[in-house]
C-alpha positions, 0 to 999 in steps of 0.5 A: 670948093671940093676938099677931097677928089678922085685919084690923080689922071693915069690912076685910075678913079672910082667914080661910077665904077664901085663893085667893078674889080679890072682896071689899074685900081679895084673898086672891090669890096676886097680891094682894102685887104688886098690893098688895090684900091684906087685912092678915092675908093671910100669918097665914091663907094660910100659908107654911111652911119647910121646904115639901116631905118624904116622902110617909113623914110625921114631919117637922116645919115652922114657919108662917112669919109667925106668932106665938102664945101659947106657952101654947097646947097646942091646935094641930092640922093637918089633912091632905087634909081627913082626916088630923089631926096634933098640932103644938106653939108653940115657945119662939119663940112660932112654931106648928108641924105634923108631916106625916103618913105618906101613901101619895101625892105632891104637894101636900097641902093642909092647914089648921090650928086654933088652938083644939083642933080648933074651927075650922080658919080658916089654910090651907096646901100641904105638898108630898109627895116620892116617898122616894127624893127626900128630903136623906140628912141628913132620914133615918136611914142603913142602913150598908152599906145591901147588907149589910142586904138580904143579910143571912142569905145566904152569907157575910152574918152579924154586926152592923148598924148604924144612924146618923142626925142628932142635929140632925133629931130634937132629944131626949134619948132614941130608941125604933127601930121596924120597920114593915112595908108591904103591900098586902091584898084581890084585886089590882085590884079596889076593895078592894085597900088598902095598908097600914103597920103597926108591928111591933115595936121594936128599941131603946127609950129609948136615947140619941140618940146617932146611932147604933145596933148590933144582932146581927139576930135572926128575927122571930116568925112572926107579923112573917113576913109582911111583906117590905118596910119601913122602921125609924123613929127617934122620941122615947122620949116617944111611945108604941110605934107611935105615928103622926105624931110627929116622926121620920127614917124610913130608906129602905125596902128588903128585910127579909132580916134579921128573916126566919126561921130557913128564910131562913137554913138555906137561903137559896138553897132559901128564895128560890126557893120566893118566885120560884115563888110570885111567878110563880104569882102573875103568872101569874095577874095581868092582861099590864100589857105590852101597853099601856106606850109602847115604848122609844126605840132610842138614848140619844140619844132617850130624853133628847130624849123629854122629854113621856114619858119623864125620868130614872130616878134609879136610873140618871142619866149626871149623876150618874155613873152609878152603875147598881146593877141596870144594870151596864154601862148609863150611863143609864136613863129611865122613862115618865113616866106611869104605864099608863092601866088598870094604874098601870104603868111602862117603863123603859129602860136604854142601854149608853155607845155608846147601844145599849138594853140587854135583858134577853133578853141580860143581866140588866142590861136594862130591865125595865118594872114593874107598879107605876110607881116614882113612882106614879100618881094617885089614889096611895093605892090599889095598885098605885099607891101611890109607891115601895112598889108597886114595891117588892112587884110587881117589886124584892121579886121581883127579889131572890128570883129573881135576887139570892138564888136563881139563878132570874133567867130566871124573873123576865126572861121576866115582865119582858121589854125594850120592843124598841123597833121599834114606837117612831117618832120625828118626821119633820119636813118630810117632806111635798113636797106636801100629800096626797104620800105620806108625808103620806097615810102620817102622816095615816093612822097610823104603829104607833107614836107620833109625836112632832114636835117645835116650836119659839119663840125669839129675836125672836121666831122660830117653827118649827112642827110640820110644819117651816114656819119664819117671824118674827112678832114682835108685842108681844102676849099670843098663843095658841102651841098649842090641842089639843081632844083633851085642851084642852091650851092654851099661851099666850105674853107677847111684849114689847119689850126696851131697846137698850144705849142705853136706846132700845126696840129694834122687836123682841120676844121671848117672856117668859112663857109658860103651858100647861094641860092640862084640869083640870090645874094652872096652869104658867106660865114667866116671865123675871125678873130672876135667871132663870126663874120658875115659877108654879103657879097664879098662886103663886110656887114655890120649888126651894130643896127640891125641883127635881122636882114631882107637880102636878095633871094634869103633872110639873114638872121644873127642871134648875139654875136654867135649864130648865123641863120641864112633862111632861103627863098626855097625853104632851105635854111642854114645855121652857122655856129661857133665851134670850138675853133671852128665852125660848125654848120647844119642844112635844112632841106624841104621836102623838094630837095628829094633825090637832088643833092650832091656834095659832101653832105651826101644824097638825101633820098632815105639811103645812107649807104649811097652817101659817098658818092663822087662827082662821076657818080660812082659810089663808095662804100660805107666801109670806105676807110681814112685814106679813101674818104680823104680822096672821096673829099678831094675829089668836092674840091670847088674849082675858081671859076664857081667858087662862093668864097672870099679872097680878101687878103695876099694870105688866102689868095695865095693859098685858095685862089692861086694854090689848090683847092685841095692841099695834096701835101697835108697829110692829117692825123688817121683815127688808125694811127691814134694810140693812147697812153692811160691816163689820157685815155682816162680824161678822153673817157670821162669827157667823151664817154661813148662819142666818137668824135668827141676822143677823135678830135680831144686824141688827134689835137691834144685839146680836150677843150677842142674834144668837148667843143664838138661833143657840143656841137654833136649834141646841138645836131642831136637835138636838132633831130630830136626837137624836129622828130619828137614823138614815137618811132621818130616823127609826131602825129597829129589827128587833129582837131575835135570838135566839142558836141553840139550843146555840150563842151570838151576838156584838152586841147592837145591832138598829139598822139597819147592825148585823150579829149574828154566830153560833158554836155550842157545841163538839161541834156544827155551826153550820148557816145563814149566820154572821151577819145585817145588819138591813137598812133595812125593818127586816128582818134579813137571815138568820134565827137558823141552827142548831146541829147536834149532831155534828162538822162538815164541815170537822172530818170533812174534817179527820179523813179527810185527817189519817188517810189522811195517817198512813196516806200516811207508814206506807207511806213508812216501810215502804217506806224500811225494806225498801229499806234490809234490801235493801241489807243482804242485798245487801253481806252476800254479797259475798267 
């Protein structure tokens, strides 16, 4: 029997209505704050714990706030409207579901039936994540994983050990299975499919001790086509290979330990044959390199370009720079978005001094990927399956060519690094006058991505994409950015604050920022009592389990609860941080937004003089007064029918949904109204120096803390600009990779302006050409790579000639001395 049920008839129910706001009661996520929920809201709009797990499936989760008769065994959970798993009710009458094996990451909708599949009135969302983002306690561990992946190669034999948490899989007996991954069909055709398959059991019905050790034997020939796989541990009560049951998975890995006797007899020859076969296949597949974004030239750029690149978890400077596949690097980044046509990915790795590592110089270099490691929508079709497509097309080939056989040059030829010559960082404030040469160059387009950061911070101060600066401290909700090409919209809510004495201050700051691009999800970041709060489609998100989420049309990353990064499919990026009592936001845009932006952040075209453009198209002069700037901002107020912001409290509904979007009664403090007494002037000057934004906020609020927060936010913006523009004249210049001479060598792997590369020849060869070449500011090398000619050098030949003459001279001198002594003896012997 049901212990908790729907509302009484007539009061409305959330059965099959989750997300709806209309009707006698609400089933929308905002209803709890507004106290308009149907009484059965939590029974039908499900909250679950845990809320995330690996896309490999097998995670047991509990439906919160719902209890059911323990005699009921008809629990079925349906994911993506197509995949069903069997759930259960535990002894505490809690309803459980088990996540299925998926081929995608992101938020997966699911529904629950408690009548054995007759109806599915309850719904929720499961977050499927990349296997590498799963907690180590949630999977089985390959002890000394390197041995597993090198097993059968030179000096790697003996037994292997697998461990796991018995608490994570409470059962008496377990079965350990091997599953294999493959992608079948013609590459890049509609028939190309991804498949996990149960292969065989390593052990059946053994005690759940948390450890298993065995000596691997070559698998039968029928299993040899699988080169990538994972181990799964399940309760022995399940049939072998039974799908979508509570389980623990190991990392996916190279199945060296199960490969044939041929591999063990001569692993190098076996791997070389696999490498050559991969090379032959690669030559038949389309070239994906041309559609990848170019790598940033420096580590600082790579970390600052947050709209298009994000930390590669396999080589992270924040986590100790454990770079297994890139020794010598301290940090790598990956392109956030997979390439549009082929679903490929870019990787860029850097040394401690910020220099990019290239495969042409080192096997530790940055390698692009045919399959983006993080996958990409629609995910389920190769080569877009997160993690696994990358393993098949990029990682296994690295094992064949580089780790198991000495054929790495073949791999690197087909995975060459981007050398950043086409990467173009932002060039803010380069337009001395409209129509000038620099402006013209930018309007005509530069040969590479154009990034120009804009920021809003403090009380609030705005720096546009083209570097114009002004202060607009109205109270209301405003359009920061609208961009037609991708239907990108960024909106913000500005509110005034209360001073230390409880009185309202005549200044405002950002309290919420919302973004949407096209039909993507809507993400809102707002300032709450305990720091940043993130909402997805007006529902508060939890980051207790995951700090990275794959969402519709965007990726979302949260760092230490202090910074939220939104990476959109267009390559645009937002970073929202806490700046004292207000939010600070920075926006980065790629080149396709040139001449296509409007709003408070201005028109991205290299001309700061037209950034105060009204919705009507009228342009205010740069010399506009504070009063005119207030009127300018008011014209960019959001309209109710296009608002992205959330109204989930009676206060927000009253002030912003039912009230005016721009409060005409709020009169801010204008700069010209500020008068400093001497003591205050000294304190402000000591803190702010020549930063006008800091000075204004410190005086306007009467708080040096607020001024200091503004100063730090302004400095972060300046640091962002500096990091992206590092180089002479506000830009980074790369001359590109310079080859060493044939039969020679070079010293130096940095190819940016003013860097010098030195050349030398191998023994028995002489250098013909310059001994060194320097990268010039126009992007060209001062000298080409010299040649090394066989034969001795002129210096050596001259040394031999002069050395030979010296020997002859010494011999003649000795001969003359000897003749002279002989003559003396003859004369002496003839005397009486």
